[in-house]
GUSE-495055 format. One record per residue (C-alpha): x, y, z. Coordinates in pm, 1 decimal, decimal comma, always signed. Example, Ala and Ser with C-alpha at 12.3 -4.5 7.8 and 13.67 -1.06 7.14 Angstrom:
+----------+----------+----------+
:        X :        Y :        Z :
+----------+----------+----------+
:  +1230,0 :   -450,0 :   +780,0 :
:  +1367,0 :   -106,0 :   +714,0 :
+----------+----------+----------+
//
This chain:
+----------+----------+----------+
:        X :        Y :        Z :
+----------+----------+----------+
: +29751,9 :  +9106,9 : +12040,1 :
: +29620,1 :  +8783,4 : +12159,0 :
: +29850,7 :  +8524,6 : +12233,3 :
: +29894,3 :  +8225,2 : +12027,6 :
: +29885,1 :  +8008,8 : +12287,9 :
: +29510,4 :  +8148,3 : +12394,1 :
: +29389,6 :  +8087,8 : +12058,5 :
: +29520,7 :  +7742,8 : +12058,3 :
: +29374,0 :  +7654,1 : +12381,1 :
: +29013,8 :  +7829,9 : +12280,4 :
: +29023,3 :  +7594,0 : +11965,8 :
: +29127,6 :  +7287,4 : +12160,0 :
: +28878,6 :  +7355,4 : +12433,2 :
: +28581,1 :  +7421,4 : +12153,8 :
: +28670,6 :  +7087,3 : +11980,7 :
: +28695,4 :  +6857,5 : +12285,2 :
: +28357,7 :  +7015,6 : +12477,6 :
: +28168,3 :  +7006,2 : +12090,6 :
: +28089,3 :  +6753,7 : +11850,9 :
: +27892,5 :  +6943,0 : +11614,9 :
: +27919,9 :  +7257,3 : +11412,5 :
: +27625,7 :  +7478,9 : +11585,9 :
: +27732,3 :  +7368,5 : +11917,8 :
: +28093,8 :  +7482,2 : +11872,9 :
: +27957,1 :  +7802,8 : +11720,4 :
: +27785,0 :  +7859,7 : +12055,3 :
: +28085,3 :  +7782,3 : +12245,1 :
: +28300,2 :  +7993,2 : +12025,8 :
: +28047,4 :  +8271,5 : +12045,5 :
: +28093,6 :  +8264,9 : +12448,7 :
: +28471,5 :  +8242,8 : +12432,3 :
: +28525,9 :  +8492,3 : +12174,0 :
: +28274,3 :  +8777,4 : +12171,7 :
: +28388,4 :  +9040,5 : +12396,6 :
: +28760,4 :  +8930,4 : +12426,0 :
: +28883,2 :  +8868,9 : +12086,9 :
: +28613,5 :  +8988,7 : +11858,1 :
: +28284,2 :  +9217,9 : +11854,3 :
: +27941,1 :  +9057,7 : +11812,2 :
: +27923,5 :  +9204,0 : +11479,4 :
: +28272,0 :  +9103,9 : +11365,7 :
: +28157,9 :  +8727,4 : +11504,6 :
: +27838,6 :  +8728,8 : +11311,0 :
: +28008,9 :  +8839,9 : +11002,6 :
: +28293,6 :  +8526,9 : +11078,1 :
: +27959,4 :  +8285,2 : +11110,7 :
: +27828,9 :  +8431,9 : +10762,8 :
: +28180,3 :  +8396,3 : +10598,7 :
: +28251,8 :  +8030,8 : +10708,3 :
: +27897,8 :  +7939,4 : +10616,6 :
: +27946,0 :  +8043,0 : +10244,7 :
: +28262,5 :  +7852,5 : +10194,2 :
: +28291,8 :  +7470,7 : +10107,0 :
: +28417,0 :  +7280,2 : +10414,5 :
: +28375,7 :  +7267,2 : +10783,2 :
: +28213,0 :  +7558,3 : +10919,4 :
: +28337,5 :  +7524,0 : +11270,3 :
: +28695,3 :  +7499,2 : +11164,0 :
: +28674,2 :  +7793,2 : +10913,2 :
: +28510,3 :  +7994,2 : +11195,3 :
: +28805,5 :  +7905,0 : +11440,1 :
: +29065,7 :  +8039,3 : +11182,3 :
: +28860,5 :  +8324,7 : +11081,8 :
: +28858,8 :  +8408,1 : +11454,1 :
: +29207,6 :  +8315,8 : +11483,0 :
: +29295,9 :  +8544,6 : +11212,4 :
: +29090,1 :  +8853,2 : +11338,8 :
: +29264,2 :  +8827,4 : +11678,4 :
: +29613,6 :  +8768,8 : +11590,7 :
: +29679,3 :  +8745,6 : +11219,1 :
: +29816,7 :  +8454,5 : +11036,5 :
: +29977,2 :  +8345,9 : +11360,7 :
: +29660,2 :  +8325,5 : +11525,7 :
: +29476,0 :  +8180,8 : +11219,2 :
: +29732,3 :  +7869,7 : +11245,1 :
: +29708,8 :  +7843,7 : +11632,0 :
: +29305,5 :  +7807,1 : +11558,5 :
: +29380,8 :  +7563,9 : +11282,5 :
: +29610,6 :  +7340,3 : +11499,2 :
: +29396,6 :  +7380,1 : +11764,9 :
: +29068,2 :  +7250,0 : +11584,0 :
: +29246,2 :  +6967,6 : +11421,8 :
: +29473,2 :  +6852,8 : +11693,4 :
: +29190,4 :  +6659,2 : +11902,4 :
: +29014,1 :  +6484,7 : +11659,1 :
: +29372,5 :  +6373,0 : +11505,3 :
: +29496,5 :  +6239,1 : +11857,4 :
: +29171,7 :  +6037,7 : +11871,6 :
: +29189,7 :  +5902,3 : +11552,6 :
: +29543,9 :  +5800,5 : +11618,4 :
: +29461,6 :  +5631,8 : +11952,9 :
: +29179,2 :  +5444,1 : +11780,5 :
: +29389,7 :  +5334,9 : +11484,6 :
: +29647,1 :  +5197,7 : +11743,4 :
: +29416,3 :  +4991,8 : +11936,1 :
: +29248,2 :  +4858,8 : +11600,0 :
: +29579,7 :  +4758,9 : +11493,2 :
: +29637,3 :  +4575,7 : +11820,9 :
: +29303,8 :  +4411,1 : +11819,5 :
: +29238,3 :  +4359,2 : +11451,2 :
: +29342,0 :  +4001,5 : +11429,7 :
: +29118,2 :  +3886,8 : +11726,6 :
: +28786,2 :  +3701,8 : +11616,9 :
: +28567,6 :  +3914,5 : +11814,9 :
: +28624,0 :  +4212,8 : +11594,7 :
: +28519,2 :  +4043,5 : +11267,0 :
: +28222,2 :  +3911,7 : +11472,3 :
: +28150,3 :  +4273,2 : +11586,4 :
: +28173,9 :  +4393,1 : +11209,9 :
: +27924,7 :  +4132,4 : +11103,9 :
: +27684,7 :  +4218,2 : +11369,5 :
: +27719,2 :  +4600,2 : +11249,1 :
: +27624,4 :  +4482,7 : +10922,6 :
: +27232,4 :  +4401,9 : +10965,7 :
: +27199,3 :  +4710,6 : +11232,5 :
: +27292,8 :  +4940,4 : +10990,6 :
: +27088,1 :  +4808,5 : +10688,1 :
: +26806,4 :  +4843,8 : +10920,7 :
: +26877,6 :  +5225,0 : +11005,7 :
: +26932,8 :  +5242,6 : +10599,9 :
: +26574,5 :  +5125,2 : +10567,0 :
: +26429,9 :  +5314,0 : +10807,4 :
: +26576,5 :  +5626,5 : +10642,5 :
: +26427,1 :  +5510,2 : +10317,3 :
: +26111,4 :  +5446,1 : +10470,8 :
: +26089,8 :  +5783,5 : +10633,5 :
: +26191,3 :  +5948,5 : +10323,6 :
: +25925,1 :  +5772,2 : +10110,8 :
: +25662,9 :  +5845,3 : +10399,3 :
: +25740,4 :  +6209,2 : +10361,4 :
: +25704,6 :  +6224,3 : +10002,6 :
: +25331,5 :  +6328,9 :  +9936,6 :
: +25161,3 :  +6454,4 :  +9632,0 :
: +25134,1 :  +6120,2 :  +9466,1 :
: +25523,1 :  +6102,5 :  +9428,1 :
: +25628,7 :  +5756,1 :  +9619,6 :
: +25577,0 :  +5572,2 :  +9296,6 :
: +25873,5 :  +5777,4 :  +9149,8 :
: +26086,1 :  +5743,6 :  +9469,9 :
: +26015,7 :  +5359,5 :  +9458,0 :
: +26107,8 :  +5368,2 :  +9099,7 :
: +26418,4 :  +5536,4 :  +9118,0 :
: +26508,8 :  +5283,5 :  +9428,0 :
: +26416,4 :  +4977,6 :  +9240,7 :
: +26615,7 :  +5108,0 :  +8914,4 :
: +26925,4 :  +5182,6 :  +9141,4 :
: +26929,6 :  +4884,0 :  +9310,5 :
: +26895,6 :  +4692,4 :  +8954,0 :
: +27213,1 :  +4915,1 :  +8847,2 :
: +27403,8 :  +4811,2 :  +9138,0 :
: +27358,2 :  +4488,3 :  +9102,4 :
: +27464,0 :  +4487,7 :  +8776,6 :
: +27796,6 :  +4620,9 :  +8884,4 :
: +27719,2 :  +5013,6 :  +8751,8 :
: +27947,4 :  +5279,8 :  +8920,6 :
: +27767,8 :  +5392,8 :  +9237,3 :
: +27872,2 :  +5723,6 :  +9117,5 :
: +27688,6 :  +5713,9 :  +8776,1 :
: +27404,3 :  +5579,4 :  +8984,5 :
: +27383,1 :  +5862,6 :  +9196,0 :
: +27430,3 :  +6094,7 :  +8928,8 :
: +27137,8 :  +5975,8 :  +8688,9 :
: +26913,9 :  +5920,9 :  +8990,3 :
: +26959,2 :  +6309,5 :  +9087,2 :
: +26895,2 :  +6405,9 :  +8753,3 :
: +26563,0 :  +6174,2 :  +8720,0 :
: +26504,4 :  +6367,0 :  +9050,7 :
: +26525,5 :  +6699,7 :  +8878,3 :
: +26295,7 :  +6618,4 :  +8610,6 :
: +26023,7 :  +6449,9 :  +8787,2 :
: +25991,5 :  +6642,8 :  +9114,5 :
: +25936,0 :  +6979,0 :  +9002,5 :
+----------+----------+----------+
//
């Protein structure tokens, strides 16, 4: 039986040293296989966590925790997985609450807006350029109609739903 603290520490370490699902899977593999699980159990855990909706890394950590220490192990892995980002977010919120009235914060956000818009245009350009098969016109049509609908105050969820249905129909 693995100690609760050991599972907590492994989960904290994985979440502090990695920022993405695949990287965390690799580090968790290194930490867990041979000490907490066999390789076949870990592969099963990866497959199981990939099927369920939600964060693969969180589900994988809980699966490993449960396999190694039962319900208390899963709880330790869960706490270790959510503790680092929670502490970081609370720290950022504290800092932002203290500087929210500063003029430079508003100016910073106003400066970000054009950069975010440029990134969105770049993504759209890459999507249109990668189309092929003469379907660029359909993509541009969906874009123009979506923009018009959004300017007419159509709910974004409805615009996305209709655009998806149009995509199903025209991109066969």
